[in-house]
C-alpha positions, 0 to 999 in steps of 0.5 A, a space after each residue: 894236058 890237051 890242045 885246048 888247055 895249051 891254047 887257053 894258057 897261051 892266050 891267058 899269058 899273052 893277054 896278061 903280058 899285053 892287055 894292060 889293065 885287062 879292059 881292052 875287050 869286054 863281053 857285056 859286064 865281063 872283061 877279057 881278063 875276067 873271062 880268061 880267069 874263069 876259063 882257066 879255073 873252070 877248065 882245071 876243075 873240069 879236068 879234076 872231075 873228068 879224071 876223078 882226081 879229087 883225092 889225087 894230089 898230083 892233079 888236084 892242087 887244091 889238096 896239095 898242102 905245102 907252106 906256099 899253098 897254106 899261105 895262099 889259103 890264109 891270104 884268101 881267107 883274109 881277103 874275105 875278112 877284109 871284105 867283112 870289115 869293109 862292110 861293117 865299116 860302111 864302105 861302098 859295096 861296089 868298092 869292096 867288090 872291086 877290091 876283092 875281085 882284083 886280089 882274088 886273081 891269086 886263086 889261079 895259083 892252084 890251076 897254074 901249080 898243075 899246068 906249069 911243068 916241063 911236060 905240060 906248060 914249061 917256064 921256058 914257054 912263059 918266058 918266051 911269050 913274055 919277051 915277044 909280048 914285051 916287044 909288041 908292047 914296046 913297038 906300040 907305045 913307042 909309036 904312040 909316043 912318037 905320033 904324040 910328039 910329032 904329027 899330033 903335037 899341035 892338036 894333041 888333045 884330040 889324039 889323046 882323046 882318040 887313043 884313050 877311046 880305042 884303048 878304053 882309057 888304058 893309056 896314061 900320057 905324060 906332059 911331054 906326050 910320052 905314054 905309059 901303059 900298064 903292060 910296061 911292067 912286063 916290058 921292064 921284066 923282059 928287058 931285065 931278063 934279056 940283059 941277064 941273058 946277054 951277060 951270059 952270052 945268049 946273043 939271040 935276036 930276040 934278046 938284042 931286039 928286046 934290049 934295044 926297043 924295050 929300053 926305049 919304051 921304058 925310058 919314054 914311059 917316064 916311070 922313074 920307079 922302073 929305073 930304080 927297079 932295074 938298078 936294084 935288079 942289076 945289083 941283085 944279079 951281081 950279088 948272086 953271080 958273086 955268091 955262086 962263084 965264091 961259095 965253094 972257096 974258103 978264105 976271103 983272100 982266095 975268094 977275091 982272087 977267084 973273082 979277079 981271075 974270072 974273065 967272064 965274071 969281070 966282063 959281066 961286072 964291068 958291064 953291069 957297073 957301067 949300066 948302073 952308072 947311066 941309070 942316075 943320069 937317065 933318072 934325072 933327065 926323066 924327072 926333068 922331062 916329066 915334072 919340068 914346069 915349061 910344059 905346064 906354063 906354055 900350055 893354054 887350054 881350049 874350052 873343050 880341054 878345060 871341060 875335060 878333067 882327065 886331060 888337065 890331070 895329064 898336063 898337070 902331073 901331080 903324082 908326087 904330091 898325091 903320094 904324099 897325101 896318101 902317106 899322111 892320110 894313111 898315118 892318120 888312119 893307122 893311128 888307131 890300133 885296131 886299124 893297124 892290126 886288122 885293117 880298115 877293110 876293102 873299099 877304104 877311102 885314102 886321101 879322097 881316093 877309093 881305088 888306084 892307091 899308088 903304093 901297094 904295101 901302103 894300100 895292103 897295110 891300110 885295108 888288110 892291116 899288119 896281119 894281111 901284110 904279114 901273110 903277103 910278106 910270108 909268101 914273098 919270102 917263100 920265093 927266096 926261101 925255096 931257092 935257098 933250100 934248093 941251093 943248100 941241097 946242092 942245086 947250082 943257081 942258073 942264069 935264069 934263077 939270077 934273073 927271076 930272083 933279081 926281077 922279083 927284088 926289083 918288083 918289090 921295090 917298084 910296088 912301093 911306088 907303082 901299084 903292081 903286086 896286088 893286082 892281076 899284073 903283079 900277081 900273075 908273075 908272082 904266082 909263076 915265081 911261087 910255083 917255080 920256086 916250090 917245084 925247084 925245092 921239091 923236085 930235081 932240076 930236070 923236072 923243072 927245066 929241060 
């Protein structure tokens, strides 16, 4: 792996972690994310050709067949089928193309399966980039929220308009003037990783800063799904911790005694329980802050504000009602057996919206049917299956394993509320977990972590 490839991958991951929807920089018709996608894929193909490694499975991962890569190929094939079904059903061609390009990001599994390795681009570097990027995003979003709540509160409309102009409409403001940015997704992941590190006595300045600043940023995003995902992740960390401690011990009574005698575990358990008890209180306050009627009732639109439909949507947050509409319309669409089995194809309109469906699994089910959802589900399960096989072979679960498996469980919950898993943000993290879990299953620990 040469310097260009290392630099390219560094820029690739940093852009994913801080670039939101990927539209901050445009190169004509292509966004910065699309350019990096093509560069990573093209650079990998160039390496295969240059080294004459077409039939070398160590380099050419396109021919490295295993359950994960076969699942990726099956998913890519079903993406093409969904495009064809959408075309046959008369869906807008532009919407079909948009839906396809969004999920085609998963093809990066093949270059990343080669590059993510201890001797090339290790997992530890990706985690470090994610944590530093999460701090950058946290500082930025906190600053924007503070400015919106204080200096520009009186004339917020013009501040809102200016920020969305320079950020290419990638910021989503709440009625309280707090801001949600799509890269909050990685702030949440960073906070969970840092929390797990602190539980295991890794008191680095980076972890402490991320817990402090990242938590404020996540709370001010007023995304309740983040709190639920965080709570599920903490529960998962506790369960994995318990399993590692008690598995070698026989007898329920002996297992319980071992847990009670482990001071380190009891400290981690008590801290986790206290944090989990705080989450429902934060959830309630966040709900009141975001959906309370006071803001809407007091707000009086100026003539310019009345003409701006997007701004009125910010003030009048109707996301809950919209999700109910998505569910009702989806039930109606899926009442036809053919739609349920193979889907309606890409570009399908659900409750008046073609893109931006708020629930990923529902979106997948409607457009790709049970078959498509089953392929996605198979790949989700492969992450846990790979870890389970390696654990059964005698590999001890490490604290980082706790965090990654817990985060992924939280994400699978979160994506039922906020659409992440079937777009480049969620797919990129999903691919990293797929690749790392596959390597852990196939190789020794030293070849994955050092």
